[in-house]
C-alpha positions in Angstrom: 0.0 -0.1 0.0 1.4 3.4 -0.8 0.6 6.9 0.9 -1.0 9.6 -2.0 1.0 12.5 -0.3 -0.3 15.4 -2.3 -3.5 14.1 -0.4 -1.8 13.8 3.0 -2.4 16.7 5.5 -0.5 16.8 8.8 -2.1 18.2 12.0 -0.6 18.9 15.6 -3.7 18.4 17.5 -2.7 20.5 20.5 -4.5 23.0 22.8 -1.0 25.0 22.7 0.6 27.2 19.9 2.8 24.6 18.2 6.0 26.6 16.5 8.8 25.2 16.7 7.7 21.6 15.5 9.4 19.7 12.7 7.5 19.1 9.3 6.5 15.3 8.2 8.4 14.1 5.5 7.2 10.7 3.1 9.6 9.9 0.5 11.5 13.2 0.4 8.0 15.0 0.0 6.9 17.4 2.9 3.5 16.7 4.1 1.0 20.0 4.0 0.9 21.3 7.7 -2.6 22.4 8.3 -4.5 23.9 11.3 -8.2 22.5 10.2 -9.2 19.8 7.8 -12.7 18.7 6.6 -13.7 14.9 7.2 -16.3 13.5 5.9 -18.0 16.2 6.2 -17.3 17.7 9.5 -14.6 20.8 9.7 -12.0 19.4 12.9 -9.5 22.1 14.0 -6.2 21.4 15.5 -7.6 22.2 19.6 -10.5 19.4 18.4 -12.8 22.7 19.0 -16.3 22.4 17.4 -16.1 26.3 16.4 -15.1 26.1 12.5 -17.5 23.4 12.0 -20.2 25.1 14.0 -19.4 28.4 11.9 -19.7 26.4 8.7 -23.0 25.1 9.6 -24.2 28.7 10.6 -23.3 29.7 7.6 -24.8 27.1 5.2 -28.2 27.4 6.9 -28.2 30.9 6.8 -27.9 30.9 2.8 -30.3 28.2 2.8 -32.8 30.1 5.0 -32.1 33.4 2.6 -33.0 31.4 -0.3 -36.6 29.6 1.1 -37.5 33.6 2.0 -36.8 34.5 -1.2 -38.8 31.9 -2.8 -41.6 32.1 -0.5 -41.8 36.2 -1.4 -42.1 35.2 -4.8 -44.4 32.9 -4.4 -46.7 35.2 -2.2 -45.9 37.7 -5.2 -47.1 34.9 -7.7 -50.7 33.8 -5.6 -51.8 37.6 -5.5 -51.3 38.2 -9.4 -53.1 34.9 -10.2 -56.1 35.5 -7.9 
């Protein structure tokens, strides 16, 4: 089995700020270090808090709610003009 280094991410899980840690190398390729990552639809950050995931869910819900409100207004206008 081989590791696809272009799709592999490195995340140091800690509540403390990590500044001088070494980078991970596999087959002489440096693995990208990230502070947060989306895995199976869940946003995970290095401190294991839910704040990034909750912010993402709120943004998605707000966008969909706005779309539904616009659809409701258009439907009300359409019903008023046809009746």
